[in-house]
N, C-alpha and C positions, 0 to 999 in steps of 0.2 A: 228203799224209803217207804215208811209206814203210811197206810192209809189214815186220813183225818178221821176223828170221831164222828164228825158231821160235816157235810159239804160247806165250803166257802165259795160263794160265787156272785158276781154281778150278771154275767152271761151264762146261765145254766147249760146251754148246749156245748159250751167249751170246757166243761169240767173234765179233768183227766180221769180216765177209768182205771188207769194203771200208772206206774211211774213213767213219765214221759220226759224224754231228753229233747230239748229244743236248742237249735243252734241259731243264734242271733248274729247277723253281720250288717255292718253299716258302712255307708259311703258318704263323706261329707261333701256338700254342694258348694265348692268355692270358698273363698275366704269370708268368714263371719256368717255363713249360711247354715241352715239346718241340715240334717243328714236323712237320707233314705235308708231304710232297714228292710231285711227280709228275714222271716223266721221259718226254718225248715226242720224236718225230722232228720235223723242221722243218715237215712238213705236218700235224702234229697226232696222228699214230698214237701210241697209248700204248705204252710200253715197260715201265716199272716204276711201281709206287706204293710209297710208303714212309710208313708209318704210325708217328707218334711217340706215345710214352706216357710218363707220369710214372715216376720211379724208385722204387726201394725201398732197403732196407738193403744189399743186395749190389751193386746196380747203380744208376747214376744214370739219365740219360735213355736210354730204349730206342727203337729204330726197327726195325720189321719190314719187310724188303724183299720185295715180291711181284711175280709176273709179271703180265701183262695179264689172265689169267684169275682172279687173286686168290689163287693158290697161294703160301704162304709159302715163300721161298727160304732166308733166313737172317735173323739178328738182328744189328744193329749197336748196341753199347752203349758207354757211357763208363765207364771204370774208376772205382769209387767213391771211391778216394783219389788218383787220378792227375791230373796237370796236363796237359791237352791230350792225354790217352791214351784210346784206344778199342780195342775189339776186336770181332771178328765170330765168331759161333758158329752151328752148325747148330741145327735144332729140338731135337736131343737134347742140346744144351748143350755139345757138343764145339767148342772153339775152333779156328779155322783161319786167322785173320789178326789181326796186331797193327798198330795205326796210332798213331804217337806224334810229337808236335811237339817240336822242339828249338829253344830260344831262345838266340841268341848276342848278346852285348852288345859292341859295338865303338864306336869313336869316329870322328866326322865332324870333320875340321878345316876351318876356313874363316877368311877374313880379315874382322876386324871393325873398322870405322873408328870411332874415338872422338874427339870434339872435345876440345881442351885446355880446361882451366879457367883463364880469364884471370888470376884472382888468383894462381894458382900458376905460370903461365908467361906472363907478360905480353908477353914478346918474341915469342911465337908465336901470339898471339890470332888466332882465325879458322882456324888450320890444323887438320889432323887426323892423328893417328897411326893407323897400321895395326897392329893387334894379331893375333896368331895365337892362336885359342882352339879349343876342342874341346867338343863335346856328345856325350853317349852316344846311340847309336841302336840299334835292335833289328832283328834279322833272324831270321825264323822259318822253318825247314825242317821238312818232314814226312817221316817214314821209315815204310815199310810192309814188313812181312815176312810171308811165307806160303809154303806148299808148292805148286809148280806141279803140278797134277794131270795134266798132259800127259806129264811125264817124271819126276815125284817129286823134282824138284830144289828146293833152297831158293832162294827168290827174294826179292830186296830191291828195292824202288822208292823213289825219292826225289822230292819236289816242292820245289824251291827257293822262296825267299821269294816268295809269290804276291800280294804287295800292290803290285807295280810296275804300270806303265801298260800293259804288254804282256801277251801270253799267258803263263801259268805252264806250264812243261814238267813232266810226269811222266815220269821216266826209269827205265830198268832200270839199277840201280847197277852191275851187272857189265859190260854191254855199252855203256852210254851211250846206247842207242837210245831215242828218244822214243816212249813207248806212248800218251800222251794229251797234249793241250793244254787248258788251262782259261782261260776268259775270262768275267769278270763281277764281280759285287759281292754279298757276303752270300749270301742264299739263292737268288738268281737267277744261274745260271751256264750257260754254253755249254761242253760238253765234246766235243772232237773226239777220237775214239778210232781208233788205228791198226789196219789190218787185222792179225789175229792176236792182238789183245788182248782179254781178257774184259771186257765192258762192265759186269758187275756189280761187278767190283773197282774200276774207275775210278769208278763212281758212289758206291760206299761211301766211298772216299777223300774225294771231294769233299763229300759230306754231312757226314762227320766234320770236315773242315776248316771247313765253313760253321757247324757247331754250335760249334766251338771259336773261331770268329770270327778265323780266320787268313787268310781271303779275303774 
């Protein structure tokens, strides 16, 4: 994975210096509860822990992201009234990142073979007609916005529909550069982070997507 032209970070100490492979694994806390996650390097070294807790009237599910020493870095929370919408805030409750899913409905066209009904078409008994039909399909993209603390620029990332068979790319919306790739299912994901990208941002996005069930 190529290095980014310029770093993208909220927490500069956690910028990847080389392509980093992170393994995210989560465990759900009972029926209707949040999940706890851990993020490790391939050889098992702990990078982050993510503690889930139940919501309240202001927020739905909360997750506290911590470094390996257990120090809280920030909180990831679901908007109480939002659909697939999350935000990140510092310990002082100042928000710094928005994560929102967008659902697009489109139609998939295909050819359907239908046998004739003999009583209606006796002369063509046994043949089939080919009919063009369409079914609605869903495509979910995730959009992320925050301020890059390296140069104070407004930054937008996008993850295209992550339910395909191959890796899902997380891209810088402005340059098109791939900042991370996501492979996995549900709460178990492998995240490859490009050099120059903040690992905390990539992890927060993937956890939000896992909680929203769009990966």
